[in-house]
PLY file of the C-alpha trace (Angstrom):
ply
format ascii 1.0
element vertex 335
property float x
property float y
property float z
element edge 334
property int vertex1
property int vertex2
end_header
112.43 98.23 141.06
109.78 100.08 138.97
111.98 99.33 135.54
113.77 96.53 136.82
110.75 94.59 137.68
107.17 96.29 137.90
107.41 97.85 134.32
108.98 94.75 132.86
105.98 92.65 134.12
103.38 94.93 133.31
105.06 95.58 129.61
103.97 91.54 128.66
100.50 92.70 128.74
98.02 94.30 126.68
98.37 98.15 127.15
94.78 99.23 127.98
94.41 96.06 130.09
97.57 97.03 132.14
95.79 100.62 132.61
92.94 98.89 133.79
94.79 96.61 136.51
97.12 99.19 137.42
93.68 101.48 138.66
92.64 98.41 140.76
95.84 97.95 142.41
95.92 101.46 143.21
92.51 101.66 144.41
92.63 98.40 146.64
96.32 98.16 147.51
97.66 101.74 147.49
99.50 101.06 150.86
101.87 98.93 148.55
103.27 102.09 147.13
104.66 102.85 150.19
106.95 99.92 149.96
107.78 99.96 146.28
108.06 103.72 144.98
110.04 106.47 146.59
108.25 108.56 149.34
106.79 111.75 147.90
108.83 115.05 148.11
107.23 117.92 150.41
109.06 121.11 150.32
107.48 124.59 150.83
110.05 125.92 148.24
108.12 123.99 145.29
104.97 125.38 145.81
104.00 127.67 142.86
101.60 130.44 142.24
100.23 130.26 138.62
97.09 131.73 136.94
95.69 132.81 140.60
96.23 128.85 141.78
98.79 127.38 144.54
100.18 124.26 143.58
102.09 121.98 145.94
104.83 121.45 143.42
105.28 121.99 139.34
104.85 118.22 138.44
101.19 117.20 137.27
99.43 114.15 135.91
98.48 114.93 132.37
94.64 114.18 131.01
93.84 111.18 129.55
95.17 108.86 132.68
92.09 109.63 135.17
89.57 110.07 132.64
86.65 109.40 134.79
88.03 111.14 137.95
88.02 107.57 139.67
91.94 107.89 141.11
93.00 111.46 141.37
93.06 110.80 145.45
95.48 107.91 144.92
97.42 109.52 141.98
97.86 112.74 144.23
99.38 110.65 146.87
102.15 109.53 144.53
103.30 113.16 144.62
101.54 114.94 141.96
101.14 118.76 142.53
97.99 118.97 140.53
96.03 115.99 138.53
94.01 116.92 135.09
91.00 114.50 134.69
89.05 114.13 131.50
89.05 114.27 128.32
85.20 114.23 129.39
82.33 114.74 127.02
78.79 115.88 128.11
77.37 112.09 126.77
79.05 109.07 127.71
80.82 107.01 124.78
82.75 103.76 124.38
85.51 105.73 122.35
86.88 103.87 119.31
87.05 100.18 118.82
89.82 97.99 120.32
92.71 97.36 120.08
93.41 101.35 120.21
96.45 101.79 122.25
99.83 100.47 121.42
103.63 100.45 123.39
106.64 101.60 121.23
108.87 100.36 123.58
111.69 100.83 121.05
110.83 104.27 120.75
109.71 104.99 124.28
106.49 105.86 123.28
102.96 105.20 122.94
100.26 105.30 120.03
96.83 106.03 121.43
93.49 106.47 119.28
91.41 106.19 122.23
88.59 108.75 121.29
87.47 110.17 124.39
86.36 107.07 125.90
84.42 108.54 129.24
81.11 107.80 131.34
80.34 111.51 130.82
80.49 114.82 132.36
78.09 114.00 135.01
79.47 110.63 136.35
83.34 112.47 137.05
81.46 115.35 138.76
79.83 113.53 141.13
83.06 111.78 141.80
84.55 115.05 142.36
82.34 115.85 144.92
84.43 113.52 147.40
87.36 115.58 146.53
89.15 117.25 149.84
92.58 118.53 148.81
93.76 117.10 145.43
94.19 120.64 143.18
92.02 119.23 139.57
91.97 120.37 136.04
88.86 119.53 134.09
89.67 118.84 130.65
86.62 119.11 128.33
85.71 117.87 124.72
83.00 117.07 122.46
80.83 114.00 121.77
81.69 112.29 118.73
78.61 112.53 117.13
78.57 116.31 118.08
78.80 118.29 114.51
81.60 120.88 114.79
78.81 123.74 114.37
77.09 122.43 117.62
80.36 121.79 119.29
80.48 124.93 121.64
76.91 123.67 123.36
79.50 120.60 124.11
82.03 122.66 126.03
79.29 124.72 127.68
77.45 121.62 129.21
80.89 120.21 130.74
81.94 123.93 131.91
78.75 124.13 133.59
78.58 120.38 135.01
82.36 120.62 136.32
82.38 124.29 137.15
81.89 123.61 141.29
84.43 120.54 141.46
87.50 121.85 139.42
90.17 124.34 139.78
90.74 124.91 136.48
89.54 124.17 132.88
91.46 122.58 129.96
89.63 122.84 126.43
90.70 120.23 124.39
90.29 120.87 120.29
93.97 119.02 119.52
93.19 115.22 119.90
93.87 113.46 116.85
91.22 110.92 117.79
87.99 112.28 117.16
86.92 113.29 113.30
87.28 116.88 112.49
88.23 118.23 116.32
91.29 119.55 115.42
89.02 121.96 112.79
88.19 123.75 115.73
91.76 125.15 116.15
91.31 127.22 113.67
91.20 131.12 114.18
87.70 131.54 113.75
85.99 128.48 115.58
88.63 128.51 118.15
87.95 132.09 119.54
84.26 132.15 119.44
84.35 128.99 121.40
86.64 130.41 124.06
84.93 133.87 123.77
81.76 132.05 124.78
83.25 130.25 127.92
84.87 133.09 128.96
81.49 135.06 128.90
80.04 132.28 131.16
83.05 132.55 133.46
82.42 136.34 134.21
79.34 135.79 135.20
80.55 133.38 138.04
81.44 134.60 141.68
84.64 133.15 141.03
85.82 132.92 137.62
88.27 129.77 136.89
90.92 129.76 134.90
90.54 128.18 131.16
93.30 126.92 129.56
93.84 125.63 125.66
95.50 122.33 125.07
97.16 122.85 121.36
98.82 120.30 119.16
102.40 120.01 118.62
101.63 119.88 114.76
100.48 123.74 114.49
102.84 125.78 112.19
104.15 128.89 113.60
101.95 131.11 111.73
99.02 128.80 113.58
100.77 129.38 117.12
101.09 133.27 116.31
97.17 132.85 115.90
97.22 131.00 119.08
99.03 134.19 120.85
96.59 136.22 119.47
93.62 134.06 120.44
94.96 134.10 124.17
95.29 138.01 123.97
91.85 138.62 122.11
89.59 135.95 124.77
91.73 136.79 128.10
91.79 132.96 128.56
94.45 132.17 131.47
97.19 129.87 129.16
97.97 127.17 127.16
99.16 123.36 127.59
101.70 122.73 125.11
101.26 119.99 123.64
99.10 117.01 123.01
100.18 114.15 120.97
101.63 114.13 117.32
100.70 112.85 113.99
103.94 112.71 112.87
105.99 109.52 112.61
109.28 110.73 112.06
112.55 108.32 112.99
110.28 105.88 114.58
112.06 102.25 114.92
109.02 100.40 116.71
107.11 98.12 114.35
103.80 99.33 115.22
104.89 102.67 114.16
102.05 102.77 111.50
99.19 102.56 113.64
96.83 105.35 113.56
96.43 107.29 116.26
98.37 110.34 118.43
102.15 109.84 119.15
103.07 110.76 122.91
106.75 109.84 124.73
110.14 110.46 123.89
109.73 111.51 120.11
107.46 114.24 121.32
110.24 115.60 123.73
112.01 118.23 121.43
108.90 119.45 119.58
107.13 120.11 122.56
109.71 122.02 123.79
110.05 123.96 120.52
106.26 125.21 121.09
106.90 126.12 124.44
109.83 128.17 123.71
108.12 129.92 120.40
105.03 130.74 122.53
107.07 132.03 125.47
109.56 134.48 123.51
107.01 135.49 120.68
104.26 136.22 123.38
106.84 137.99 125.93
106.05 135.49 128.34
102.24 137.10 128.57
100.71 134.16 129.51
101.63 130.69 131.37
102.06 127.65 129.46
101.74 124.22 131.18
104.38 122.26 129.23
103.88 118.15 128.64
105.23 115.93 126.21
107.91 113.79 126.13
108.96 114.29 129.85
110.97 111.06 130.72
113.60 112.19 133.07
114.13 115.43 135.26
116.11 117.10 132.05
113.82 117.08 129.90
111.33 118.87 132.62
113.95 121.42 133.34
114.44 122.03 129.68
110.91 122.61 129.52
110.53 124.99 132.31
113.99 126.90 131.25
111.84 127.14 127.92
109.17 129.03 128.88
107.02 126.49 131.17
105.74 127.51 134.37
104.28 123.84 135.40
105.12 120.73 133.73
102.81 117.06 133.22
103.36 113.42 133.22
101.72 110.72 130.98
103.74 108.62 128.58
107.27 109.13 130.88
105.19 108.24 134.27
104.29 104.88 132.34
107.85 104.39 131.07
109.65 105.92 134.03
107.47 105.15 137.00
106.63 107.05 140.00
110.05 108.00 140.71
110.23 110.19 138.17
107.79 112.49 139.96
110.04 113.14 143.16
113.52 113.32 140.64
111.89 115.95 139.03
111.02 117.56 142.19
114.61 117.14 143.10
116.27 118.66 140.05
113.94 121.81 140.67
115.20 122.25 144.05
118.58 121.99 142.99
118.06 124.44 140.41
116.43 126.97 143.29
0 1
1 2
2 3
3 4
4 5
5 6
6 7
7 8
8 9
9 10
10 11
11 12
12 13
13 14
14 15
15 16
16 17
17 18
18 19
19 20
20 21
21 22
22 23
23 24
24 25
25 26
26 27
27 28
28 29
29 30
30 31
31 32
32 33
33 34
34 35
35 36
36 37
37 38
38 39
39 40
40 41
41 42
42 43
43 44
44 45
45 46
46 47
47 48
48 49
49 50
50 51
51 52
52 53
53 54
54 55
55 56
56 57
57 58
58 59
59 60
60 61
61 62
62 63
63 64
64 65
65 66
66 67
67 68
68 69
69 70
70 71
71 72
72 73
73 74
74 75
75 76
76 77
77 78
78 79
79 80
80 81
81 82
82 83
83 84
84 85
85 86
86 87
87 88
88 89
89 90
90 91
91 92
92 93
93 94
94 95
95 96
96 97
97 98
98 99
99 100
100 101
101 102
102 103
103 104
104 105
105 106
106 107
107 108
108 109
109 110
110 111
111 112
112 113
113 114
114 115
115 116
116 117
117 118
118 119
119 120
120 121
121 122
122 123
123 124
124 125
125 126
126 127
127 128
128 129
129 130
130 131
131 132
132 133
133 134
134 135
135 136
136 137
137 138
138 139
139 140
140 141
141 142
142 143
143 144
144 145
145 146
146 147
147 148
148 149
149 150
150 151
151 152
152 153
153 154
154 155
155 156
156 157
157 158
158 159
159 160
160 161
161 162
162 163
163 164
164 165
165 166
166 167
167 168
168 169
169 170
170 171
171 172
172 173
173 174
174 175
175 176
176 177
177 178
178 179
179 180
180 181
181 182
182 183
183 184
184 185
185 186
186 187
187 188
188 189
189 190
190 191
191 192
192 193
193 194
194 195
195 196
196 197
197 198
198 199
199 200
200 201
201 202
202 203
203 204
204 205
205 206
206 207
207 208
208 209
209 210
210 211
211 212
212 213
213 214
214 215
215 216
216 217
217 218
218 219
219 220
220 221
221 222
222 223
223 224
224 225
225 226
226 227
227 228
228 229
229 230
230 231
231 232
232 233
233 234
234 235
235 236
236 237
237 238
238 239
239 240
240 241
241 242
242 243
243 244
244 245
245 246
246 247
247 248
248 249
249 250
250 251
251 252
252 253
253 254
254 255
255 256
256 257
257 258
258 259
259 260
260 261
261 262
262 263
263 264
264 265
265 266
266 267
267 268
268 269
269 270
270 271
271 272
272 273
273 274
274 275
275 276
276 277
277 278
278 279
279 280
280 281
281 282
282 283
283 284
284 285
285 286
286 287
287 288
288 289
289 290
290 291
291 292
292 293
293 294
294 295
295 296
296 297
297 298
298 299
299 300
300 301
301 302
302 303
303 304
304 305
305 306
306 307
307 308
308 309
309 310
310 311
311 312
312 313
313 314
314 315
315 316
316 317
317 318
318 319
319 320
320 321
321 322
322 323
323 324
324 325
325 326
326 327
327 328
328 329
329 330
330 331
331 332
332 333
333 334
């Protein structure tokens, strides 16, 4: 039903407009999901305890879909075990000029150069006050006009504002769509940033897990640095991976558009990064696997490579909500 009818119709229109239209439908006509989509799978055997949190199942929604925490309840109702909101910045910002979101249908992929468009962390925090039982991750970044030498203050502001309302934090220094942001992945500035957040975290009565989201384009030496940084700063884990700048093997006419590439072309590389981190660290920290999950087999491959949980984004767009149930069913068969 989704791929044969709904997706075919939606893919005839601009992807960013479709995104907002989908939000409107879910918000106002969410009851229709029970007619068109498979019932979410609920089973105690799917529960996972990772970095001290209990997840009702291992399949989450990656950041970027519900940037402003407007739809986390409706998205959770589709079957996600957790929802990551953001990336959020201290001040609202419009993001990059449109057009900035492109479907590569021939490659089952998406290129985005959104640029952290969001209404600001305070607006999201206000919405999260209404949350009742959805496990929420808060993905945080810096404003475009904040120089890197002052970036830590942006992350601190987001951390302090969101702290009462999220279950874990994700530090995003790996988006390719904010100028110079990826420079913060270098060992020195990244260690300083994470150590500052961990210091603030340690002062809380109940510290919350802090994770680092990394790019798939890092070299092996840089990934070894990531392992050292996680060890030195004692953050809770890593999300692997963000979007890629590589364009190898693409056939879509819009492959030359700038921005981060996600979807099937990222499947292999993101799994390689997960496996590398897990093996070289001796599975010293949890990893959330994301990137190119379009089937239950893709998700199982990441879990077998060393991921404790997985997240969907582009696969969710291409395959629909039924993919959540398919993955959970496959996990149960493996148990």
